C-alpha positions as CSV (number, residue, x, y, z in Angstrom):
1,M,-209.6,83.1,-7.7
2,K,-209.2,86.7,-8.8
3,A,-210.7,89.6,-6.9
4,H,-213.2,90.5,-9.6
5,E,-214.4,86.8,-9.8
6,L,-215.0,86.9,-6.0
7,D,-216.8,90.2,-6.3
8,T,-219.0,88.8,-9.0
9,R,-219.9,85.7,-7.0
10,F,-220.6,87.8,-3.9
11,D,-222.8,90.2,-5.8
12,A,-224.7,87.2,-7.3
13,G,-225.4,86.0,-3.7
14,D,-223.2,83.0,-4.0
15,E,-221.5,81.5,-1.0
16,I,-217.9,82.7,-0.9
17,L,-216.8,81.8,2.7
18,D,-215.1,78.7,1.5
19,E,-212.9,80.8,-0.7
20,L,-211.6,83.0,2.2
21,D,-208.8,82.3,4.7
22,L,-210.4,83.6,7.8
23,S,-207.5,82.6,10.0
24,Q,-205.6,85.7,8.9
25,A,-208.6,88.0,9.0
26,K,-208.3,91.2,11.1
27,R,-210.7,94.0,12.0
28,P,-209.0,97.3,11.2
29,L,-208.8,99.7,14.1
30,R,-210.2,97.0,16.5
31,Q,-207.0,95.7,18.0
32,Q,-207.3,95.6,21.8
33,K,-204.7,96.9,24.3
34,R,-205.1,96.4,28.0
35,V,-204.8,99.4,30.3
36,N,-205.2,99.6,34.1
37,V,-207.0,102.6,35.6
38,D,-207.6,103.3,39.2
39,F,-211.0,104.8,40.1
40,P,-212.3,106.1,43.4
41,T,-214.8,103.8,45.1
42,W,-217.7,106.2,44.6
43,M,-217.1,106.2,40.8
44,I,-217.0,102.4,40.6
45,D,-220.3,102.3,42.5
46,S,-221.9,104.8,40.2
47,L,-220.5,102.9,37.1
48,D,-221.9,99.6,38.5
49,R,-225.4,101.1,39.1
50,E,-225.5,102.6,35.6
51,A,-224.2,99.4,34.0
52,A,-226.8,97.3,35.9
53,R,-229.6,99.8,34.8
54,L,-228.5,99.4,31.1
55,G,-227.9,95.6,31.4
56,V,-224.2,95.8,30.4
57,T,-220.9,95.2,32.1
58,R,-218.9,97.9,33.9
59,Q,-216.2,97.6,31.2
60,S,-218.9,98.1,28.5
61,I,-220.2,101.3,30.0
62,I,-216.7,102.7,30.4
63,K,-215.9,101.9,26.7
64,I,-219.2,103.3,25.5
65,W,-218.8,106.6,27.5
66,L,-215.2,107.0,26.4
67,A,-216.0,106.4,22.8
68,E,-218.9,108.9,22.9
69,R,-216.7,111.6,24.5
70,L,-213.9,111.0,22.0
71,E,-216.4,111.3,19.1
72,Q,-217.7,114.6,20.5
73,H,-214.1,116.0,20.5
74,G,-213.2,114.5,17.2
75,S,-210.4,112.6,18.8
76,H,-211.1,109.2,17.2
77,Q,-209.6,107.9,14.1
78,H,-211.6,105.8,11.6
């Protein structure tokens, strides 16, 4: 199927998932890379309290805060 045919079907509200090979799908700029960071105990305790207050994990609160800070400084790439 050509791209314009797929676009036409999508725009018409037709189901197109059967036409896609999702096994090769990737989310741009969303690849993960593991890093290890050592934090002082007081900082971990504070992170855990804030994460519990918000109902998220420690990892989530760290990611959220880092993303916010990087956006403030224009250091992110999208």
